PLY file of the C-alpha trace (Angstrom):
ply
format ascii 1.0
element vertex 187
property float x
property float y
property float z
element edge 186
property int vertex1
property int vertex2
end_header
-6.80 -8.09 23.31
-6.57 -4.74 21.49
-6.77 -4.76 17.74
-3.78 -2.88 16.33
-5.61 -2.23 13.04
-8.08 0.53 12.37
-9.90 1.21 9.14
-10.43 4.58 7.43
-12.36 4.21 4.19
-10.83 1.45 2.11
-7.34 1.72 3.56
-6.14 -0.09 6.60
-3.50 1.43 8.80
-1.46 -0.26 11.48
-2.03 2.21 14.26
0.11 0.51 16.90
3.02 0.32 14.46
2.79 4.00 13.55
2.75 4.89 17.24
5.76 2.64 17.85
7.76 4.25 15.06
6.92 7.74 16.41
8.05 6.66 19.89
11.30 5.06 18.65
12.35 8.00 16.53
11.45 10.44 19.28
13.48 8.41 21.76
16.43 8.23 19.30
16.47 11.99 18.86
16.37 12.55 22.61
19.27 10.15 23.08
21.36 11.88 20.40
20.79 15.35 21.73
21.17 14.41 25.42
24.52 12.69 25.10
25.71 13.80 21.68
27.14 10.29 21.51
30.21 11.34 23.43
32.80 8.58 24.13
31.76 8.35 27.79
29.74 5.78 29.74
26.65 7.88 29.03
27.58 8.04 25.34
28.04 4.27 25.09
24.69 3.78 26.78
23.06 6.16 24.37
24.67 4.37 21.41
23.41 1.00 22.70
19.91 2.48 23.14
20.14 3.94 19.64
20.85 0.50 18.14
17.99 -1.02 20.11
15.66 1.77 18.85
16.77 1.17 15.24
15.96 -2.51 15.69
12.50 -1.70 17.08
11.89 0.75 14.21
12.82 -1.89 11.62
10.42 -4.38 13.25
7.61 -1.76 13.32
8.21 -0.93 9.66
8.01 -4.62 8.85
4.63 -4.81 10.59
3.39 -1.87 8.49
4.54 -3.43 5.24
2.72 -6.59 6.14
-0.31 -4.47 6.99
-1.04 -3.97 3.27
-1.33 -7.73 2.77
-3.19 -7.95 6.09
-5.77 -5.50 4.77
-7.54 -8.40 3.11
-5.19 -11.20 4.12
-4.78 -11.97 0.42
-1.12 -11.88 -0.59
0.05 -12.06 -4.20
0.72 -15.56 -5.57
3.10 -16.79 -8.28
3.04 -19.86 -10.50
6.25 -20.38 -12.44
5.93 -23.50 -14.59
6.71 -24.65 -18.16
8.54 -21.43 -19.03
5.60 -19.10 -18.14
5.47 -17.07 -14.88
2.04 -15.99 -13.79
1.66 -13.54 -10.87
-1.77 -12.78 -9.42
-2.51 -10.01 -6.95
-5.87 -9.33 -5.39
-6.73 -5.68 -5.98
-10.28 -5.41 -4.75
-12.38 -7.97 -2.89
-14.20 -5.60 -0.60
-17.69 -6.66 0.47
-19.20 -3.35 -0.66
-17.51 -3.36 -4.09
-19.61 -3.95 -7.22
-16.76 -5.71 -8.98
-13.69 -7.71 -7.79
-10.34 -7.17 -9.47
-7.31 -9.43 -9.85
-4.11 -8.03 -11.33
-2.50 -10.73 -13.56
1.03 -10.56 -14.98
2.28 -13.16 -17.44
5.91 -13.36 -18.42
7.80 -15.72 -20.73
10.71 -15.82 -23.15
9.74 -19.05 -24.90
6.38 -18.35 -26.57
3.72 -15.73 -27.35
1.02 -15.37 -24.74
-2.02 -15.75 -26.96
-4.70 -16.41 -24.31
-7.94 -14.47 -24.26
-7.76 -13.89 -20.50
-11.52 -13.32 -20.20
-12.18 -16.70 -21.77
-9.41 -18.63 -20.10
-10.09 -17.55 -16.51
-12.62 -18.73 -13.96
-13.26 -17.67 -10.34
-14.42 -20.40 -7.99
-16.01 -19.31 -4.73
-17.14 -21.93 -2.23
-17.31 -24.45 -5.05
-19.34 -22.33 -7.50
-17.82 -21.09 -10.77
-18.01 -17.48 -12.01
-16.87 -16.10 -15.38
-15.04 -12.77 -15.63
-16.82 -9.62 -16.70
-13.67 -8.79 -18.73
-9.96 -8.22 -19.10
-8.46 -4.77 -19.05
-4.87 -5.03 -20.16
-2.36 -6.08 -22.75
-3.83 -7.91 -25.72
-2.81 -11.43 -26.75
0.47 -11.95 -28.58
3.44 -10.69 -26.62
5.91 -12.20 -24.17
4.89 -9.93 -21.32
1.29 -9.10 -20.48
-0.37 -7.39 -17.55
-3.90 -6.41 -16.79
-6.95 -6.66 -14.54
-9.43 -9.46 -14.55
-12.84 -8.16 -13.38
-15.54 -10.30 -11.78
-18.96 -9.39 -10.40
-18.65 -9.29 -6.60
-20.10 -12.28 -4.78
-22.58 -11.92 -1.93
-22.62 -13.15 0.64
-18.85 -13.02 0.73
-17.45 -16.56 0.30
-15.11 -18.20 2.77
-12.57 -18.85 0.00
-11.86 -17.98 -3.63
-9.79 -19.70 -6.30
-8.78 -18.09 -9.59
-8.03 -20.59 -12.32
-6.21 -19.50 -15.50
-5.90 -22.04 -18.31
-2.91 -21.29 -20.54
-2.64 -22.57 -24.09
-0.86 -25.91 -24.30
-1.29 -26.77 -20.65
-3.56 -29.62 -19.60
-4.46 -28.22 -16.14
-5.25 -24.64 -15.20
-2.93 -22.55 -12.97
-4.64 -22.26 -9.59
-4.46 -19.34 -7.14
-6.37 -19.80 -3.86
-7.13 -17.39 -0.99
-9.04 -17.76 2.29
-11.32 -14.82 2.86
-10.64 -13.53 6.38
-13.81 -12.95 8.38
-16.15 -13.69 5.45
-18.75 -15.42 7.57
-18.77 -13.23 10.62
-18.97 -9.86 8.90
-15.33 -8.73 9.52
0 1
1 2
2 3
3 4
4 5
5 6
6 7
7 8
8 9
9 10
10 11
11 12
12 13
13 14
14 15
15 16
16 17
17 18
18 19
19 20
20 21
21 22
22 23
23 24
24 25
25 26
26 27
27 28
28 29
29 30
30 31
31 32
32 33
33 34
34 35
35 36
36 37
37 38
38 39
39 40
40 41
41 42
42 43
43 44
44 45
45 46
46 47
47 48
48 49
49 50
50 51
51 52
52 53
53 54
54 55
55 56
56 57
57 58
58 59
59 60
60 61
61 62
62 63
63 64
64 65
65 66
66 67
67 68
68 69
69 70
70 71
71 72
72 73
73 74
74 75
75 76
76 77
77 78
78 79
79 80
80 81
81 82
82 83
83 84
84 85
85 86
86 87
87 88
88 89
89 90
90 91
91 92
92 93
93 94
94 95
95 96
96 97
97 98
98 99
99 100
100 101
101 102
102 103
103 104
104 105
105 106
106 107
107 108
108 109
109 110
110 111
111 112
112 113
113 114
114 115
115 116
116 117
117 118
118 119
119 120
120 121
121 122
122 123
123 124
124 125
125 126
126 127
127 128
128 129
129 130
130 131
131 132
132 133
133 134
134 135
135 136
136 137
137 138
138 139
139 140
140 141
141 142
142 143
143 144
144 145
145 146
146 147
147 148
148 149
149 150
150 151
151 152
152 153
153 154
154 155
155 156
156 157
157 158
158 159
159 160
160 161
161 162
162 163
163 164
164 165
165 166
166 167
167 168
168 169
169 170
170 171
171 172
172 173
173 174
174 175
175 176
176 177
177 178
178 179
179 180
180 181
181 182
182 183
183 184
184 185
185 186
């Protein structure tokens, strides 16, 4: 089976989807100019084909938008409990990277977010714990905080990672888990 993804540097493009969008829009333009959407049998056929082409284009665009998450297979995760919403997005888990980055957003309207994110976070990879190198972001004390948690990259790349964030006043840490696509076979 052909792989629709191809890699250029650190960005992944969905080649088949781009080709599909080019084809669909090219076909739509040809249908519009050929029939000018006249109210004839040919015009109705062209209108029907135009609607089909718009549907195909929407599907292809959906594939491209999923391609960003498919780049690493690591979609953003949200934990919304006890009045505090925590969103974690993987920003860099490339094998060749020196450090791995997780973007963390904390939001609440009930309390100040006083956590020292570097001290309250742990990365667990294949059962082993790693402490962050640091937090680059909003300091403790507000209702909305955003920043990057940085960790030393792990080699060999693990098959799974779990980011745990322990918030003040909570007995258990918030847990965010990802399966690393192709970690063992070099993909």
